[in-house]
Each structure stands twice: as structure tokens, then as C-alpha cells.
N, C-alpha and C positions, 0 to 999 in steps of 0.2 A: 504495500499499499503505500502510496506517495506521501501521505500525511500521518505516518505511524508514529513520528516523534510528537506530534500535536495530541494525538488520541492516547499515547502511553501517559500523558501527564494527567489525563482526565476521566480514564475508564477505570470502573471498579473490579474487583477479581474476578467476577464471573461475567463480565460483560464483553462482548465483541462486537467488532464493526462489521456489520452486514454490508453497506453500501457506503461508498464515499464519492463526493464529486465537487466541483469547483465551477468557475465562469467557464461559459462554452466557449470553445476553441475559435469557432467562425466569428464570434463576436470580437475576440482578440486580434484576429487578423484582420477584420473589418476596419478596427480603431487604428492599427497600425498603418494600413493603407492609405486610411483618410488623412492621417496626420503627415505621412510621406507627401500627399499630393499637395496638402496645406504648407507645407514647409517649403516645397520645391521651388516656388517664386522667391523665396527669401534666403535662398542657399548662398547667393554672393553679396548680400547685404549685411556685411561685416559678420558673416558666421551665424546670424540669427536663426535662420532656418535649420541648419547643422544642430546649434542647440536644442531648439525647439523638437526636431525629430529625435535626438537623442533622449530627452525627456519622456517624449511620447513611447519610444521604444522601451525605456525602463518601465513606465508605468504600466503598460500593455502587455509587454513581454514578460515582465517578472512580478511587478507588485500586484496585479489583480489576481493573479493564480496564487500567489503566496499568501496574500491578505483575506482570501476568501475559501475555506475549507469548510465543507458541510459533510456531515456523516450521519447516517441511521444506524444506531446498534440495535441489539436486541432489546434493549430497555427504552431507549430515549433518541430524541434528536439532537445532535450537536452542532452548534454554529460557532466557528471560529473566524475572527475578524481582526486585523491588524497584521503588522510585520513587526517593527521594533516595539511600538506599544499594543498590547493585543487584549481582546475582550471575547471570552467564550461564554455563550448562552447554553444552558442545557434545559430540553422541554421534555418531561416525561409523556409518554404516549398517553397516559390517563389524564394528562391536563389539556391536550389538544382537543378544541371545540369544533373547528372548522377549517378547512384548507379551501384556498382560493386559488385558480390559476389566471393570470393575467398574461394577456399576449398582444403588447401594442404592434400596430402595424408595422414600424421598422423592425422590431424584434422579431415577430413572427416571419415576415416575408423574406427579409434580406440576412439576418443573422442565424435565423432558425432557433431562437430563444425565447424564452419568456420568464415570469416570476411567479415564484410559488408563495403566497401568504399563508402562514400558519397562525391562527388565532387560538388564543389560550385562555383557560379560565382560572381565575384566581391571582393574576399577576397586574403589576403596574402597567406593563406595556400589552396592549389588546393584540397586537399582530407583529410577526416577525416575517421580515420579506427577504427570499433568498433570490436575487436578481441576476438576470441575463444567464439563465441555466439551459443548458440543451435539454430537448425533450421533457418540458415540465409535465406533461400529462403521465408520462412513463415514471418520472420520478414520483408523482402522486400515487400512481399505483402501488410502487414499491412501498412507499409510506403507508399507504392503506392497508397492505398486507402484512406489514409488520407489527402496527397498531392493532390488529383485529387478532393477532396471535394471542 
């Protein structure tokens, strides 16, 4: 598993990761291509285009994947956000009240991604959103099957 170091810090003794995922690869590729096109006219303007593209390459090529790790275990949903400063959210399956799929036009048609909103009971935050994930309906089916066990 790609994010095993993260999950090892969080999992209890009898818990195991059933499925892990992150931001969709096509969304990341499109972001890099878009910023390359935006940076191109500025390549010879004092290096601004190069700097802009390198920042976008770092953001889309490294940061988004490393800073957004999601997992379904046999007991709960784990959401890990951040790279240098991190935030991990854990949602027990019994606390999940609703799961919503959102597929805005750009995400659905061009990037083939969507968002999964998980509503919970008994917390200050009413929903946790996993944005730009590939095949959100398939991920929802996996979550439903693990939740119903």
C-alpha cells in the first residue's frame, strides 16, 4: 500500500485497510497540462513562466497526492490531509448517516472525477468531502459494502 506509513500511525491492532485512494490521476495530469499552457507565454518574461510551472508541477505532481490520502478499513473511514502539517479524520461506519456523490460538469466529463460527501451523526462537522476522486460511484459502493458488514 502506498500510504502504509500513514495508516500504521492510526490503525488499531485488529484493524486493516480494505481500500485506499487519493486524488484522481487524470485530474492531476489535467492540472499540470493547464498550468503548462498558462505558463508558456511567460517563459521568457524574466523566468516567471518557469517558476509558475515549477510551482504547479510541485502542487499537482507531488503535493495533491501526498496531502490527500483516504482509506476504508474494516471499522472506519480514514481521511488524512496535509503534508508538513497534517490532519487525520476518522469516521466510524456506525456514525455515517448519508453519502452523497457530486459530479460537477468539469470533473465528470473532462477529469472523470467527482466528490464524495460523507455526512455524520453526532459531530460538529456535518459532512466530510473527498474531492476529485476517480470513480466516485464505485468508491461509494465499496464504502457501502464495508459499512453494511
